[in-house]
N, C-alpha and C positions, 0 to 999 in steps of 0.2 A: 265432431271436433276434428281439428287438424293435427296430424302427426308429423314431426320433423326429425330428420337425421341431422343432428347438430354438428357433428364433426367425426373424423375418422383418423385413427392412428395406425401406422403400419410399421412392420419390421421384417427383416430378413436375417438369416444367420451370417456369421462372420466370413465364411469361405466362399469365394467366387470360383465356380467349378466348371463353367461351360466348356472351355477349351480342354481342360483335363478330362472331363467325362466323355467328350467326343473322341479324344485319343484312345481312352480306355475302351469305349464301345467298338471302335474300328479294330482294335487289337483282338477282339473276341471272335471275329469272323474267320472261319477256316479257309475261306476263299478270298485271297487278296483283292479280287475284282469287286467283291461285295463291299469291302472296306473303302475302295475308291468311290463307289456309288454313294455310300454313306457320307463321305466327305463332301461330295457334290450337293447332297441334300442339306448338309450343314451350311454351306455357302448360300443356299436359297432360303433358309429358314428365317432370316432377318432377326436372329437372336444374337446379341453380343455378350450378354452376361446372364448367368443363373447362379443361385446361391444355395448352399447346402449345409446341414449340420455335420456332414462328413468332410474330412480334410483330404485333398489329393496328395499323393506322394510328391514331395518337393523335388525329387531327383528324376523320377520316371513315372508320369501319370499312368502309363499303360500297365503298371504293376498294381493299380488299384488305389486304395486310400491308406493312409499311414497306420491306422489302427487295424488294418486287415479286414475291414467289414466286407469288401468285395475282393475276390481273387478269381482269376480265370480258373474255372472248374470247381470253385468252392464258394458258392454264394450262400448267404445266411438263411437259416430257417425262419419261419413265421414268428416263432417265439423269440428268437434273437432280435428280430426287427422290432417287435412290440416292446421288448425291454428297452431298446434304444429310444423308441418313441416316448416311453414313460419318463425317461430322464431328460430328453431334449425339449419336448413340447412345452412344459411349463415355463422354461427359461425364455423361449421365443414369445410365448404369450405375455410374459411380464415385460418384455421389451416393447411390444406393441402397445401395451397399456401405459407404459412410461411415455411413449410418443403421444398417446391420447391426452395425457396430462390432466387427469381428473382433479378437480378441486376437492377439498374436504367436504363441502356441502354436496357436491355431486356424488361422491362416494356414499355419503350418508343417505342420499335420496334414492339410490338404486333399489328397485323392488324386484326386478327380474333379470336373470342371466341366461342368455341363449348361446350355446356353443355349437358350431358346425365343424365337423371334421370327418373325413372318410379314410384317412391314412393311418389311423391308430386308435386303439381302444384300451382303456384301463379303468379300474374302479377300486377305490375312489380315484377320480381322474382330474382332468384340467379344471372342471367346474369347482371342485372342492379346493384345488390349489389357488385358483383365482379369488374365490371368496375369502380365503384366509389371507392371501397376499394383500388384498385391498382393504381388509378389515370390514367386509360387508356383513350386514346383519345375518344371523343364523336363519332368519325367516325368509331370506332372499329365495325366490322360486327359481329353480334351475331346470333347464331343458336342453337335451342333447339332440342335435340333428345329425344323423350318421348315414354314410354310404349313399348320399345323393350326388356325389361327384362335384363337378365344376359349378353346377347351378345352385348348390346348397346355400350360398350367401344370400341369394334372393329369397329362398325359402325361409331362411332365418330372419331376414328383414320383414317378411310377410307375417311371421309369428309376432314380431315386435309390434307391427302395425295393428294386428287384431287384439293383442293384449291391451294396447293403449286405447283402442276403440271401446273395449269393454270395461277398462279401468282407467278413466281419464287422468288420474293423478299418478299413474305408473311412470317409472323411468326405467328403461330397458337397456342393458349393456349386451351387445352382440359381438361375439368373437368368432372369427373364422381362422382356423389353423390347419395347415397341411404340411407334412414332411414327405413330399412325393419321392425324394431321392432315396428313401428307405425301401422302395419297392421296385428297384430295377431287377429285371429278370434276364437270365442267361438263356437266350433262345437262338436256334440256328438260322431263322429266317430274318431277312433284312427288315420286313414290315413289322416284325414283333419287337424290334429294338428301338422303335421311335421314342420310347420314354427317355433314352439316353440323350436325345436331341431336344426334346420339348420341355421336360418337367423340372421344376425347382421347388424350393421350400419357401414358405412365407406365412405371415400372419397379419390379420387386421383386427382392430377393435373399434367399435362404433357406439356412440351414445344416441339414444332416441328419447325424445321428450315432447311435451307440448309447447316448449319455448320456441318462438318463431325465428329460429336461427338455422342457417345451413340450407338443407334441401327439404322442401315440402313433399311428403310422400302422398301421391294421389291415387294409387291403386295398383292392382296386380292382375296378371293373367298367366295361366298355365296351359301348355299345349303338348300333345304327344303326336309324333309323326307315325302314321299307320304303316305297318309292314317294314319298320326299320329298327325293331327292337334289338337286333343283334349287331348293329353298327357301333354301339358303345356299350360295353359290358364291364363288370367289375366284380371279381370273385376272389374269395379267400382260399388260397391254396396252401400246400405244405411248405412252400418256399417263398412266402410273401403274398401280397395282394396282386392278382394277375389282371391287368387291364387289356381290353381289346379296343382299339381305336381304328375303325375301318377307314380306308382311303375314300370310301363312298360318302362319308359324312358331309364334306363341302357341297357336293352336287345335290344331296338330299335337302340340305338347308336352303340352297339357292332355289330349289323347286317349291319347297313347302312354305317358306316364310311369307312370300307375297300373298298367299291365300289367307294367312292368319292376320295380316297386318291391320285390317280395319277393326277386328275385334281387339287386338293387342292395344291399339291406341284409343279405344272407346269412341270411334267415329272421327277422331281428329285426322286431318290430312297429314300424311307423313312429311310433306314438304314444310309443314309448320313446326316440326320438331327441330329444336336448335341443337340438342346434345344427344349423341348416341353413345352410350356406355356399353359397348359390346365386349363380352368376355373374349380375350385373345387366346383362343384354344390353339392357335397356330396361324401362320401367314395365310394358308389356303382357306381356312375358315373365315378369317376377316375378309379376304378377297371375295368369297362366296356371298357373305352377308351384304357387303357393299354393292356387289353387282345385282344380287337378288332383290334388294330393296331400292335399287337405283339411287344410291346416296351420292352426294357430291364427293369430289376427290379427297378433300381434307376432313370428311365427316368422322373418320375413325382415327384421327391423329393421336388422340389420347390412348386408345387401345393399342395402337401400333407402338407407341412410345413405351408402354408398360411391357409389351412383349419383347421389345429390344433390350430393355434394362433388366428384366427379371425372368423371362420365359413364361411358361404356363405353370402357375402355382396352384391349380385347381381352385377351390372355393374362394380364397381371398383375392384372387386376381381381379375380378370385377370391382372389388372394393378399392383396390389400388387405382383403377381407372376412375372411379367416382371421386377419390381423393384428388387426383390430378385435375379433374374438372372443377371441383369445388374451389381449388386454388386460383382458377382462372375465369370462372363463370361471372356473368353479369346478372344483376337482378332482373327478374321477370322472364327468364328463359324457361322453355319447356324441354323435358328430356325423357328418354326411354333407356332403361338398362335391360340387358338381355344376356342370359347364360344358358349353356346346354349341358346335358348329362345323360346318364344311362336311360335307355328306353326305346328309341331316341326321343328325348323330351326336352322341353325348354321352359324356363321361367322368366317372366318379364315384370318390370316395375316402371310405372309412370311417375315422373317427379317434376318439380318446378323449383327454380332458384328463388331465394328470398332476398 
């Protein structure tokens, strides 16, 4: 049977924080020279806006946020961050579901709910809140995908694909939700403060069914880059979730992806792929993928557009890219979605437009 991603809803919080968070980050460096370097990196990042559940100080962003969540020398504990996640995550999920605009029949037909998130955990959690909010049946099967980082959206879609292949009448709702801005760390090194520059909050909600509408899901591929496990890591610490994103990642991807490409595409010549939905983990990552795969100059325009408008939202980001493509795609086009995560690993999905 064929599986289709019918449509995608998206949402971001109310607060646009990119400029404020960059000013706050620069104020944390004890050496003014490091702050100057950071601002140069901001100019090169090709990010114009990021969104957060946290509100910047309206008078002086360098003082943190209005509710005191971050203060120089006084960053919140993991428990404080998780309590904020438990409050804010359902509200953002509901906004993405509103954008998805499920009909009454679609709600009644949902058999499975898959949630992907790596920036917060609580129980009962988002899955229970969504089931109740939508009025889904108590028998709706719920699955949580946690701690897989930016690639988790493709893993969640893979689960939907396999569920439907084993249960042809299934209808699967997939939600990807991340509150990355809750995990900023106060660190002395410039390289360890990149989260202030890249990450924002966002949520996507997608409906999968056998109805031939939207994108046809053709298959998946997973890959792990040997000897690169420490280049992306994600650990739970006493003062939040601590991410390491090595500056070596772009070069590693540029080297590794061409060797994987024939398997990723199932033998299809990459020049025959019309749409490349690459997770915009940062400008340098997009540049590395484009050069490593020898893609045309405009091949990653949707990914670059999402990076510019929203930054890196971790797992939902590639769904924002797919949403942008679905709005502009022509029937009969072929595509490949790709996202990266801890390991260093990558998840890919082949698809076609209907």
